[in-house]
LUMSEVEX-854250 format. One record per residue: x, y, z of N, C-alpha, C, CB in turn; residue number from 1. Coordinates in pm, 1 decimal. Glycine has a CB too. Layout:
      n.X      n.Y      n.Z     ca.X     ca.Y     ca.Z      c.X      c.Y      c.Z     cb.X     cb.Y     cb.Z pos
        X        Y        Z        X        Y        Z        X        Y        Z        X        Y        Z NUM
...
//
This chain:
      n.X      n.Y      n.Z     ca.X     ca.Y     ca.Z      c.X      c.Y      c.Z     cb.X     cb.Y     cb.Z pos
    492.2    919.4   1076.7    437.1    838.9    981.2    503.6    704.3    961.5    435.6    909.3    863.3   1
    458.3    622.1    899.7    517.4    482.5    861.6    518.4    444.8    688.7    418.2    364.3    945.7   2
    567.8    425.0    653.2    564.3    393.2    515.1    535.7    259.2    447.4    673.1    426.0    475.9   3
    495.5    280.3    333.6    426.3    134.7    275.0    433.2     98.9    127.2    270.1    133.3    301.2   4
    429.3      9.4     94.9    405.7    -16.8    -68.9    315.3   -117.8    -81.6    535.6    -61.6   -155.3   5
    234.2    -48.1   -153.2     88.9   -119.9   -197.1    114.9   -174.5   -345.4    -55.7      1.1   -199.1   6
     94.0   -304.3   -380.1     64.7   -341.7   -510.0    -49.2   -388.8   -532.0    140.5   -419.9   -555.2   7
   -111.8   -344.1   -647.7   -245.0   -403.5   -643.9   -262.7   -452.9   -814.6   -371.3   -277.7   -581.6   8
   -361.3   -518.1   -845.2   -379.7   -588.8   -985.1   -529.3   -583.4  -1015.6   -326.3   -750.4   -985.8   9
   -573.4   -483.9  -1084.8   -707.1   -493.9  -1134.1   -781.8   -548.5  -1159.1   -728.4   -471.9  -1186.7  10
   -922.5   -608.0  -1105.5   -985.0   -684.0  -1161.9  -1046.2   -614.6  -1343.1  -1090.5   -718.8  -1043.5  11
  -1117.3   -691.8  -1374.8  -1137.5   -647.1  -1540.8  -1274.6   -482.2  -1507.8  -1243.0   -847.3  -1669.4  12
  -1366.3   -524.1  -1429.3  -1417.9   -418.0  -1370.1  -1338.3   -264.9  -1302.7  -1479.3   -488.2  -1277.7  13
  -1230.0   -312.8  -1247.7  -1135.3   -170.8  -1233.4  -1052.2   -134.2  -1321.6  -1050.3   -165.5  -1129.1  14
  -1015.8   -205.6  -1411.3   -957.7   -183.2  -1525.9  -1046.1   -110.3  -1659.7   -908.1   -314.1  -1554.8  15
  -1174.6   -176.9  -1641.5  -1292.2    -45.4  -1718.8  -1289.9     71.1  -1634.6  -1477.2    -90.3  -1726.6  16
  -1258.3     61.2  -1509.6  -1308.5    201.6  -1451.0  -1180.4    277.0  -1472.3  -1363.1    203.0  -1279.5  17
  -1089.2    233.4  -1477.1   -907.4    332.1  -1525.7   -975.6    399.8  -1668.8   -704.2    180.7  -1586.7  18
   -992.3    335.6  -1755.9  -1042.0    410.7  -1870.0  -1149.3    455.0  -1910.8  -1023.8    369.9  -1947.0  19
  -1282.9    439.2  -1827.6  -1372.1    506.5  -1854.6  -1385.0    623.5  -1743.6  -1477.6    421.7  -1874.3  20
  -1286.3    626.0  -1642.9  -1318.1    764.8  -1516.4  -1228.8    847.9  -1523.0  -1318.0    734.2  -1353.3  21
  -1149.2    880.1  -1646.4  -1049.8    957.4  -1617.8   -911.1    908.1  -1673.0  -1051.6    972.8  -1480.7  22
   -870.1    803.9  -1702.4   -750.8    732.2  -1701.9   -663.2    737.2  -1543.8   -664.3    798.4  -1827.2  23
   -536.0    753.6  -1578.4   -444.5    738.8  -1447.6   -418.4    860.4  -1410.4   -310.7    664.5  -1460.5  24
   -428.1    928.1  -1415.8   -438.2   1096.9  -1342.3   -529.8   1088.4  -1248.9   -489.9   1231.2  -1441.6  25
   -646.1   1044.9  -1302.5   -794.3   1044.6  -1214.0   -779.6    939.4  -1104.2   -940.4    998.9  -1314.0  26
   -692.9    830.8  -1151.4   -685.0    724.8  -1042.8   -626.6    769.9   -906.2   -599.2    609.5  -1093.2  27
   -455.4    828.5   -963.5   -387.4    889.8   -869.3   -434.5    968.0   -762.2   -318.6    950.6   -921.4  28
   -541.4   1103.1   -837.3   -588.1   1166.2   -739.5   -719.7   1066.9   -637.6   -637.5   1302.9   -814.3  29
   -760.7    992.7   -693.2   -870.9    919.4   -645.9   -808.6    866.7   -482.5   -911.9    784.2   -767.7  30
   -683.7    811.9   -549.9   -611.7    759.2   -396.1   -528.6    866.2   -332.7   -500.5    623.6   -413.4  31
   -489.3    952.0   -384.2   -431.5   1050.3   -299.9   -551.5   1098.2   -187.1   -374.9   1177.3   -398.0  32
   -663.9   1095.3   -233.7   -780.4   1156.9   -178.1   -796.6   1039.0    -55.2   -920.2   1177.4   -298.9  33
   -794.7    913.7   -112.5   -858.3    825.7     18.8   -725.0    835.9    101.8   -916.0    637.4    -16.0  34
   -589.9    834.6     82.3   -498.7    840.8    185.6   -530.5    934.9    256.2   -375.7    850.2    155.1  35
   -554.6   1073.7    196.4   -593.5   1170.6    282.3   -669.2   1178.3    380.4   -626.2   1237.1    237.1  36
   -774.7   1103.1    345.6   -902.5   1073.6    444.5   -843.5    988.2    546.8  -1038.5    992.8    371.6  37
   -727.5    919.2    601.7   -676.8    864.7    692.1   -603.9    948.5    768.5   -619.1    772.7    654.3  38
   -553.2   1047.8    711.2   -418.9   1114.7    744.6   -271.9   1057.6    701.4   -416.2   1121.1    888.7  39
   -311.0   1030.3    582.3   -207.0    981.1    493.8   -143.0   1079.9    356.9   -272.6    849.8    439.4  40
    -36.4   1013.4    278.6    -21.8   1085.2    151.2      9.0   1008.6     34.9     75.4   1180.3    161.2  41
     10.0    993.0    -23.3    119.4    936.2   -152.8    201.5    995.9   -194.6     78.2    906.9   -269.2  42
    297.4    898.6   -204.3    468.6    963.0   -246.3    473.5    947.9   -371.6    614.0    884.0   -185.5  43
    466.9    825.9   -421.5    449.8    781.5   -559.3    377.3    675.0   -614.2    550.6    761.1   -599.7  44
    328.6    685.6   -731.5    200.8    571.6   -788.7    281.5    574.9   -945.1    -20.6    648.5   -787.7  45
    263.8    463.8   -974.1    345.7    384.2  -1106.5    228.4    299.6  -1147.9    501.7    274.5  -1064.5  46
    213.7    354.9  -1252.9    132.8    188.4  -1336.1    196.4    108.4  -1403.9     25.5    199.9  -1446.3  47
    212.4    -25.3  -1414.0    272.7   -124.0  -1426.9    211.3   -251.3  -1519.1    296.6   -148.1  -1304.4  48
    290.7   -331.1  -1604.5    203.0   -414.9  -1644.5    296.9   -532.2  -1625.0    139.3   -387.3  -1783.5  49
    229.1   -678.3  -1612.2    309.1   -773.4  -1566.4    239.6   -842.7  -1424.2    452.4   -705.2  -1546.6  50
    290.1   -853.3  -1351.6    267.9   -930.0  -1195.1    124.4   -833.4  -1120.5    454.4   -904.5  -1069.9  51
    170.0   -721.5  -1143.4     88.0   -611.3  -1083.7     37.6   -464.3  -1150.9    162.8   -578.6   -975.7  52
    -43.7   -437.8  -1178.4    -80.8   -289.1  -1233.5    -90.3   -171.7  -1159.5   -198.6   -287.2  -1287.6  53
    -52.2   -188.6  -1030.6     -9.9    -29.6   -965.1     99.0    -63.4   -873.5   -142.6     60.1   -868.2  54
    178.8     -3.2   -847.8    246.6     31.0   -736.7    251.4    150.5   -671.1    346.7      8.6   -755.3  55
    226.2    202.2   -549.6    235.8    302.0   -472.1    263.3    299.4   -352.8    155.9    354.3   -476.3  56
    375.7    393.1   -328.6    417.9    432.8   -213.8    356.6    556.8   -119.7    536.2    452.4   -244.1  57
    317.7    491.6      7.8    241.3    565.1     67.0    294.7    575.6    245.7     96.2    503.1     31.4  58
    255.3    707.9    274.5    288.9    729.9    434.7    138.7    746.0    477.2    398.8    882.2    480.3  59
    127.0    672.9    605.7     43.9    644.3    648.9     11.4    653.0    820.4     45.0    548.6    590.3  60
    -52.5    682.4    893.1     -4.6    709.5   1053.8      6.5    568.8   1115.7   -124.8    807.8   1152.6  61
    -36.9    474.6   1086.3    -20.4    365.1   1134.8    -85.7    223.3   1045.5    -73.0    389.4   1265.9  62
    -84.4    125.3   1105.8   -136.3    -24.8   1028.8   -258.2    -26.7   1033.6    -94.7   -165.1   1088.4  63
   -309.5     33.7   1166.0   -481.5     17.5   1148.9   -547.6    137.0   1048.6   -565.0     37.7   1319.5  64
   -458.3    213.3    990.1   -528.8    301.2    901.3   -460.2    242.2    764.0   -505.1    475.0    936.1  65
   -378.4    158.2    743.7   -359.5     77.9    622.5   -471.1    -23.1    606.1   -224.7      6.2    625.9  66
   -486.6    -96.8    727.3   -547.6   -192.4    710.7   -693.4   -160.3    715.1   -504.0   -279.9    791.5  67
   -754.8    -12.9    712.0   -899.7     11.1    681.0   -864.5     66.1    527.2   -989.4    131.1    797.8  68
   -773.6     89.6    476.4   -749.7    123.7    347.7   -765.1     12.0    262.6   -627.1    180.1    333.0  69
   -696.6    -92.3    309.3   -695.2   -207.4    220.2   -816.4   -290.2    235.6   -575.7   -290.9    243.1  70
   -899.6   -296.8    378.6  -1050.4   -374.6    358.5  -1119.4   -281.7    259.4  -1154.6   -389.9    513.7  71
  -1113.8   -169.7    233.7  -1204.7    -51.5    196.0  -1208.0    -94.0     20.8  -1124.6    130.7    244.4  72
  -1048.5   -123.1    -33.3  -1027.7   -132.3   -140.9  -1064.2   -259.3   -202.9   -919.9    -99.4   -151.2  73
  -1034.0   -388.2   -102.9  -1031.3   -495.0   -126.6  -1257.7   -568.3   -164.2   -920.7   -548.1     22.2  74
  -1305.6   -460.3    -29.9  -1454.9   -471.1    -56.4  -1494.4   -432.1   -175.7  -1532.0   -400.7     29.6  75
  -1421.0   -326.0   -255.3  -1473.6   -248.9   -360.8  -1490.0   -372.2   -527.7  -1343.8    -97.5   -375.6  76
  -1438.8   -436.1   -521.0  -1433.1   -534.4   -603.2  -1350.4   -500.5   -730.4  -1563.6   -573.1   -629.6  77
  -1269.2   -382.4   -709.6  -1162.1   -348.1   -821.9  -1040.0   -399.8   -834.1  -1131.2   -228.4   -822.4  78
  -1009.0   -453.9   -739.2   -890.9   -526.5   -759.6   -885.6   -673.1   -743.3   -802.4   -476.6   -681.3  79
   -799.7   -779.3   -803.8   -794.1   -899.9   -756.5   -732.9   -942.5   -663.4   -770.3   -959.3   -821.6  80
   -602.0   -903.3   -663.5   -500.6   -900.5   -586.3   -457.8   -785.6   -510.9   -415.7   -935.7   -650.3  81
   -435.3   -734.3   -363.4   -355.9   -632.5   -335.7   -254.2   -681.6   -194.7   -457.5   -499.4   -313.1  82
   -152.4   -646.2   -199.2    -31.2   -650.1   -160.5     12.5   -546.5    -62.6     39.7   -649.1   -265.7  83
     44.5   -558.8     81.3     36.7   -447.6    149.0    172.7   -472.1    224.8   -100.1   -428.4    233.5  84
    300.1   -390.5    189.7    429.3   -437.6    213.9    523.2   -303.1    357.6    510.2   -442.0     23.0  85
    518.3   -313.8    454.7    573.4   -264.0    552.1    692.8   -210.1    505.1    584.4   -347.8    650.2  86
    743.1    -62.7    474.7    887.4     -8.5    454.6    949.2      0.9    575.0    896.9    125.7    389.8  87
   1060.2      1.5    576.4   1197.3     39.6    683.7   1242.2    125.0    636.4   1314.8    -50.7    712.1  88
   1321.8    235.4    703.2   1424.4    313.9    658.6   1545.0    262.9    733.3   1396.5    462.0    678.5  89
   1655.9    298.8    644.1   1811.1    245.7    718.5   1803.1    281.6    845.5   1958.6    314.6    662.1  90
   1762.2    399.4    895.0   1775.0    439.3   1029.3   1689.2    346.5   1161.7   1725.1    589.1   1021.0  91
   1585.2    288.6   1083.6   1485.7    206.9   1168.1   1569.6     85.1   1185.4   1332.1    175.1   1096.1  92
   1612.2     14.6   1060.9   1672.7    -99.9   1078.1   1805.5    -74.0   1170.3   1699.3   -159.7    940.3  93
   1863.0     43.4   1176.3   1988.7     66.2   1258.0   1933.4     49.4   1401.6   2063.0    219.8   1231.7  94
   1836.7    118.2   1461.8   1749.3     88.4   1585.8   1729.9    -42.5   1607.5   1619.4    145.3   1581.1  95
   1663.5   -110.1   1494.4   1628.3   -288.6   1547.2   1777.6   -364.6   1550.9   1508.1   -395.6   1404.4  96
   1890.9   -318.1   1516.2   1970.5   -363.0   1524.4   2068.0   -343.3   1668.4   2001.6   -337.1   1416.6  97
   2036.6   -252.5   1730.1   2091.4   -202.6   1849.7   1994.4   -315.1   1970.1   2061.6     -7.3   1860.3  98
   1889.7   -352.2   1930.5   1821.1   -402.7   2051.0   1835.0   -518.7   2067.5   1698.0   -384.9   2060.0  99
   1813.2   -578.4   2150.9   1832.0   -738.9   2213.3   1746.2   -835.4   2247.4   1886.0   -742.9   2321.2 100
   1611.6   -893.1   2147.3   1555.4   -950.7   2207.8   1612.8  -1075.3   2242.8   1460.5   -947.7   2163.2 101
   1510.1  -1136.0   2349.9   1576.2  -1264.6   2409.1   1453.1  -1361.6   2341.5   1596.1  -1268.9   2608.8 102
   1546.5  -1436.6   2261.5   1457.0  -1569.0   2158.6   1554.7  -1666.2   2194.1   1439.0  -1551.7   1954.9 103
   1467.1  -1770.0   2276.8   1483.3  -1930.7   2236.3   1450.5  -2011.2   2162.5   1460.0  -1993.1   2291.5 104
   1543.2  -2053.9   2029.4   1494.5  -2114.0   1945.0   1418.0  -2274.9   1991.0   1603.5  -2111.9   1853.3 105
   1356.4  -2347.2   1906.5   1258.5  -2462.9   1921.8   1334.9  -2548.3   1952.0   1174.3  -2506.4   1813.9 106
   1356.6  -2593.2   2048.2   1422.7  -2744.6   2122.8   1573.0  -2676.5   2189.4   1467.4  -2907.0   1970.5 107
   1558.1  -2552.3   2219.4   1682.0  -2528.7   2301.4   1671.7  -2541.4   2422.5   1735.2  -2415.9   2290.4 108
//
């Protein structure tokens, strides 16, 4: 499983849906169901105010599953901004540091 941070900003329609649809707990349950439908899970879900309305860390099988989620959520009209960040563990960074990619900078 891969880990992702999803930041979402609700549209006015989406915010009204949170209010009328059972509040925050119901929204967390809905997102949990959404993730489970692609073989994933919710690690944490926090509501916030400021730049984004929700910060969700999720485990998902792969990038394709997360892309499907992002397209589904985006097409719903319930969010005005959705950002997905791939998260890497310290072990994954250790593995990356051990690799030796061949790179030639521009002009070299």
